[in-house]
C-alpha positions in Angstrom: 43.3 -21.0 67.7 43.1 -24.2 68.3 39.2 -25.4 67.4 37.4 -28.0 69.2 33.8 -29.1 68.0 32.4 -31.9 70.0 29.7 -33.9 68.4 26.4 -34.9 70.3 23.1 -37.1 69.4 19.7 -35.8 69.5 19.8 -37.1 73.0 23.0 -35.0 73.9 25.5 -37.6 74.4 28.7 -36.8 73.2 30.1 -38.9 70.3 32.8 -37.8 69.1 34.8 -34.4 68.6 37.1 -33.3 66.3 40.6 -31.0 67.7 42.5 -28.8 64.7 45.0 -26.3 64.3 47.8 -24.8 66.9 46.6 -22.5 69.8 49.1 -19.8 68.6 49.6 -18.8 72.3 53.4 -19.0 72.4 56.0 -20.7 69.8 56.3 -24.3 68.8 57.8 -26.1 72.0 56.9 -23.4 74.5 53.2 -23.1 73.9 51.4 -24.5 77.0 47.6 -24.3 75.6 48.6 -26.7 72.3 50.5 -29.0 75.0 47.3 -29.1 77.3 44.9 -29.4 74.6 47.0 -32.6 73.3 47.3 -34.8 76.3 44.1 -34.1 77.0 42.9 -35.7 73.7 45.7 -38.2 73.5 44.6 -39.4 77.3 40.7 -39.5 76.0 41.3 -41.4 73.0 44.0 -44.2 74.8 40.9 -44.0 77.3 38.5 -44.5 75.0 40.8 -47.5 74.1 42.2 -49.2 76.7 38.8 -49.0 79.2 35.9 -49.0 76.9 34.5 -51.9 74.7 33.7 -48.9 72.4 34.2 -49.3 68.4 36.1 -45.8 68.1 36.5 -44.1 64.4 40.3 -42.0 64.6 42.0 -40.2 61.9 44.8 -37.7 62.8 47.0 -35.5 60.7 50.0 -34.2 62.6 50.8 -31.9 59.5 48.2 -30.0 59.6 47.3 -30.4 63.5 43.9 -32.3 63.2 42.4 -35.7 65.1 39.2 -36.3 64.9 37.4 -39.1 66.7 33.8 -40.6 66.5 32.2 -43.7 68.5 30.5 -46.2 66.4 27.0 -46.2 67.4 26.0 -45.3 70.6 28.7 -44.3 73.6 28.8 -46.8 76.5 28.8 -45.0 80.1 32.5 -45.1 79.9 33.0 -43.4 76.6 30.2 -40.8 77.6 31.7 -40.2 80.3 35.7 -39.8 79.3 34.1 -37.2 76.2 32.1 -35.0 78.6 35.2 -35.2 81.2 37.4 -33.9 77.8 34.7 -31.6 76.9 34.2 -30.1 80.5 37.6 -29.4 81.0 38.3 -27.6 77.8 35.5 -25.2 78.3 37.2 -24.7 81.8 40.5 -23.8 79.6 37.9 -21.6 77.1 36.3 -19.6 79.9 40.3 -18.7 81.6 40.6 -15.0 80.1 44.2 -15.9 79.6 43.3 -18.3 77.3 39.8 -17.9 75.7 42.0 -16.3 72.9 43.2 -19.3 71.9 41.1 -22.2 72.4 37.6 -22.5 71.0 35.0 -25.4 72.1 31.9 -25.8 70.9 28.6 -28.4 70.4 27.2 -29.3 67.2 24.3 -32.1 66.8 24.8 -34.9 64.2 
């Protein structure tokens, strides 16, 4: 199961996330859940870099299927929008009956 944890500050702003593990929906190369999550995460990381001035700390380990992204300081409106969009889309995937056993999205205050 792919697990995505979103980190929120005490004001409820998303300040980053960590995605880990393969979904197990299908064999490697056929797994549409893993492909969707990967595409959304990479899109968000690239958009944070290209379209905001936020300082972002990233860590990834493809062998262990882990990527972690944290905005340093308070996220700008643009960064917050991108992170909220990712959280919303992944949460929607989790609600879909055919995907809910393969993705787990949660939020923690940091």
